[in-house]
C-alpha positions as CSV (number, residue, x, y, z in Angstrom):
1,M,0.0,-0.1,0.1
2,R,1.3,3.3,-0.6
3,E,1.9,5.6,2.4
4,K,0.0,8.8,2.9
5,I,1.1,11.6,4.1
6,L,-1.3,15.0,5.2
7,I,0.4,18.5,4.2
8,V,-1.1,21.1,6.5
9,D,-0.2,24.7,5.2
10,D,-2.2,27.9,4.9
11,E,0.2,28.8,1.8
12,E,-1.3,27.4,-0.9
13,D,2.3,27.6,-3.1
14,I,3.9,25.5,-0.6
15,I,1.2,23.0,-0.7
16,S,1.3,22.4,-4.3
17,F,5.1,22.4,-4.5
18,L,5.4,19.7,-1.7
19,K,2.1,17.7,-3.2
20,D,3.9,17.6,-6.4
21,S,7.1,16.4,-5.1
22,L,6.0,13.8,-2.7
23,E,3.7,12.4,-5.3
24,E,6.9,12.1,-7.6
25,E,8.0,9.5,-4.9
26,D,4.6,7.6,-5.2
27,Y,3.2,8.8,-1.7
28,E,-0.6,9.3,-1.5
29,V,-0.7,13.0,-0.6
30,F,-3.6,14.5,1.2
31,T,-4.0,18.6,1.6
32,A,-5.3,21.1,4.4
33,Y,-5.5,24.8,4.3
34,S,-6.2,25.2,7.7
35,G,-6.0,23.8,11.3
36,K,-9.7,22.9,11.1
37,E,-9.6,21.4,7.9
38,A,-6.3,19.3,9.1
39,I,-8.4,17.8,12.2
40,Q,-11.3,16.7,9.8
41,K,-8.5,15.1,7.5
42,I,-7.5,13.2,10.3
43,K,-10.1,10.6,9.5
44,L,-7.8,9.6,6.9
45,Y,-5.4,8.2,9.0
46,P,-1.9,9.2,7.7
47,D,1.4,7.6,7.5
48,L,3.1,11.1,8.5
49,I,2.0,14.8,8.8
50,L,3.8,18.0,7.7
51,L,2.3,20.6,9.7
52,D,2.6,24.3,9.7
53,I,2.8,26.0,13.0
54,M,1.5,29.8,12.0
55,M,-2.3,29.3,10.7
56,P,-4.8,31.6,11.0
57,D,-7.6,29.6,12.8
58,K,-5.9,26.9,15.1
59,N,-2.0,26.8,14.9
60,G,0.2,23.9,14.8
61,Y,0.4,23.4,18.2
62,E,-3.3,23.4,19.0
63,V,-3.9,20.7,15.8
64,C,-1.0,18.7,17.2
65,N,-2.8,18.6,20.7
66,A,-6.4,18.0,19.2
67,I,-5.3,15.0,17.0
68,R,-2.4,13.0,19.4
69,D,-5.3,10.8,21.0
70,I,-6.4,9.6,17.5
71,V,-3.4,9.4,15.7
72,S,0.4,8.4,16.6
73,C,1.9,8.7,13.5
74,P,4.8,11.0,12.7
75,I,4.5,14.9,13.0
76,I,7.0,17.2,11.2
77,F,6.5,20.7,12.2
78,L,7.2,23.3,9.2
79,T,7.7,26.9,10.4
80,A,9.5,29.9,9.7
81,K,10.4,30.4,13.5
82,G,13.6,29.5,14.7
83,E,14.0,30.1,18.4
84,E,14.7,27.6,21.0
85,W,11.4,27.8,22.7
86,D,9.4,27.2,19.5
87,I,11.4,23.9,18.9
88,V,10.8,22.8,22.6
89,K,7.3,23.7,22.4
90,G,6.6,21.7,18.9
91,L,8.0,18.7,20.4
92,A,6.5,18.7,23.8
93,T,3.0,18.7,22.1
94,G,3.7,15.7,20.5
95,G,5.7,16.7,17.3
96,D,8.2,14.3,16.2
97,D,10.7,16.5,14.4
98,Y,11.2,20.5,13.1
99,I,12.1,21.7,10.0
100,Q,12.7,25.8,9.3
101,K,11.4,27.8,6.2
102,P,12.8,28.0,3.8
103,F,13.8,24.0,3.5
104,S,15.9,22.0,1.7
105,L,13.5,19.7,-0.4
106,K,16.2,16.7,-0.2
107,Q,16.4,17.2,3.8
108,L,12.6,17.1,4.3
109,K,12.5,14.2,2.0
110,A,15.4,12.1,3.9
111,R,13.6,13.2,7.3
112,I,10.3,11.8,5.9
113,N,11.7,8.6,4.7
114,A,13.7,8.2,8.4
115,H,10.1,8.3,10.0
116,L,8.4,6.1,7.7
117,R,11.1,3.6,7.9
118,R,11.2,4.1,11.8
119,E,7.2,3.5,11.8
120,N,7.4,0.3,9.6
121,R,10.0,-1.3,11.7
122,N,7.5,-0.7,14.8
123,I,4.4,-2.3,12.9
124,N,5.4,-6.1,14.0
125,S,6.5,-4.9,17.4
126,P,4.8,-6.7,20.3
127,N,4.7,-3.2,22.3
128,K,2.9,-1.3,19.5
129,A,0.4,0.9,21.2
130,N,-1.7,1.9,18.2
131,L,-2.8,-0.4,15.2
132,Y,-4.5,1.1,12.0
133,F,-6.4,-0.5,9.3
134,K,-8.1,1.6,6.7
135,N,-10.4,4.0,8.5
136,L,-9.9,2.4,12.0
137,S,-7.5,3.2,14.6
138,I,-7.1,0.9,17.7
139,N,-5.3,2.3,20.8
140,L,-4.2,-1.0,22.8
141,R,-2.7,0.8,25.8
142,N,-6.0,2.8,26.5
143,R,-8.4,0.2,24.9
144,E,-10.1,2.8,22.8
145,V,-11.2,2.6,18.8
146,Y,-11.9,5.2,16.6
147,C,-13.5,4.8,13.2
148,S,-13.4,7.5,10.6
149,G,-12.5,10.0,13.7
150,Q,-15.2,8.9,15.7
151,Q,-14.6,6.9,18.8
152,V,-16.6,3.3,19.0
153,I,-17.3,2.2,22.6
154,F,-17.2,-1.6,22.8
155,T,-17.8,-4.0,26.0
156,K,-14.8,-5.4,27.7
157,K,-15.3,-8.6,26.1
158,E,-16.4,-7.2,22.6
159,F,-12.7,-4.9,22.8
160,D,-10.7,-8.4,23.9
161,I,-12.0,-10.3,20.7
162,L,-11.6,-7.4,18.4
163,E,-8.1,-7.1,20.1
164,L,-7.2,-10.6,19.7
165,L,-8.2,-10.6,15.6
166,A,-6.7,-7.3,15.3
167,V,-3.0,-7.9,16.7
168,N,-3.0,-11.1,14.9
169,Y,-4.5,-9.8,11.5
170,G,-4.6,-12.5,9.0
171,Q,-4.7,-15.5,11.3
172,V,-7.8,-17.5,11.3
173,F,-9.4,-18.4,14.6
174,S,-11.8,-20.8,15.6
175,K,-14.7,-20.0,17.8
176,E,-13.2,-22.3,20.6
177,Q,-9.8,-20.6,20.1
178,I,-11.4,-17.2,20.6
179,Y,-13.6,-18.5,23.4
180,E,-10.4,-20.0,25.4
181,K,-8.3,-17.2,24.9
182,I,-10.8,-14.8,26.0
183,W,-12.8,-16.4,28.8
184,G,-9.9,-18.9,30.1
185,Y,-10.1,-22.9,29.9
186,D,-12.1,-23.0,33.1
187,A,-14.8,-20.7,32.2
188,E,-18.6,-21.8,32.2
189,G,-20.2,-21.6,29.4
190,D,-19.1,-22.5,25.7
191,S,-18.3,-20.9,22.5
192,S,-21.7,-20.4,20.9
193,S,-21.7,-16.9,22.3
194,I,-18.8,-15.8,20.1
195,A,-20.6,-15.5,16.9
196,E,-23.0,-12.9,18.7
197,H,-20.2,-10.9,20.0
198,V,-18.8,-10.9,16.3
199,K,-22.0,-9.6,15.0
200,K,-22.1,-6.9,17.6
201,I,-18.7,-5.8,17.1
202,R,-19.3,-5.5,13.3
203,H,-22.6,-3.8,13.7
204,K,-20.8,-1.1,15.8
205,L,-18.1,-0.6,13.3
206,Q,-20.5,-0.4,10.4
207,N,-22.2,2.6,12.0
208,F,-19.4,4.6,11.2
209,D,-17.8,2.8,8.4
210,V,-20.4,0.9,6.0
211,Q,-17.7,0.3,3.1
212,E,-15.2,-1.9,4.7
213,E,-15.5,-5.2,6.6
214,Y,-12.8,-5.8,9.0
215,I,-13.6,-9.1,10.3
216,S,-14.2,-11.9,7.9
217,T,-16.0,-15.1,8.2
218,V,-13.9,-18.5,7.4
219,W,-16.7,-20.9,6.6
220,G,-16.4,-23.9,8.5
221,V,-13.2,-22.4,10.6
222,G,-13.9,-19.4,12.0
223,Y,-12.8,-15.6,11.9
224,K,-10.1,-13.7,10.8
225,W,-9.4,-9.8,10.9
226,E,-8.6,-8.8,7.2
227,K,-4.8,-8.3,6.6
228,E,-4.7,-5.1,4.7
229,R,-4.0,-2.1,6.4
């Protein structure tokens, strides 16, 4: 899959130049011309964000604060400011890097590549706190799920099942395996309740994203989380 980059800047010339340059590198590029528009575009779940600090409605610091609970992708601040305090503030609000205007396009591309390589190395880490699938993000540490930018509320067992399948995306689990892993070997009851739990999980996700089916039924076997991310 092509990696997605969101460019946020109120200067049209800069956005146009960066968009053309990054699309030449085969990135899928989205744009936003204000802080408010940037927050709306977060539902696209970019792999990296280039974020200008000085914007007329919400500045880059405010945007970063607003989106950090939803996405954990690298954020590179773009700004004409160069004082040490601005750098410290940008990193403290959740930014990952900082580059001053005017900047070298070659240097910016090198930083983008470095951050995306680091993210790709972390995807299969057992300590990865966030998982991303199409329009869905799952925060494993906080046990929160966002779909198309909206939080989806699950019961404890529903989240446990969703987490099991999502962390092991592409792997097929039988109803019996799911029941044993979530309820435990000694639990009273049986695996017949799994189908109803999966049905409820699907229904809640489809309330926010009718186009995607994240949990597939493998007939005669069980369920799996779709592997495409």
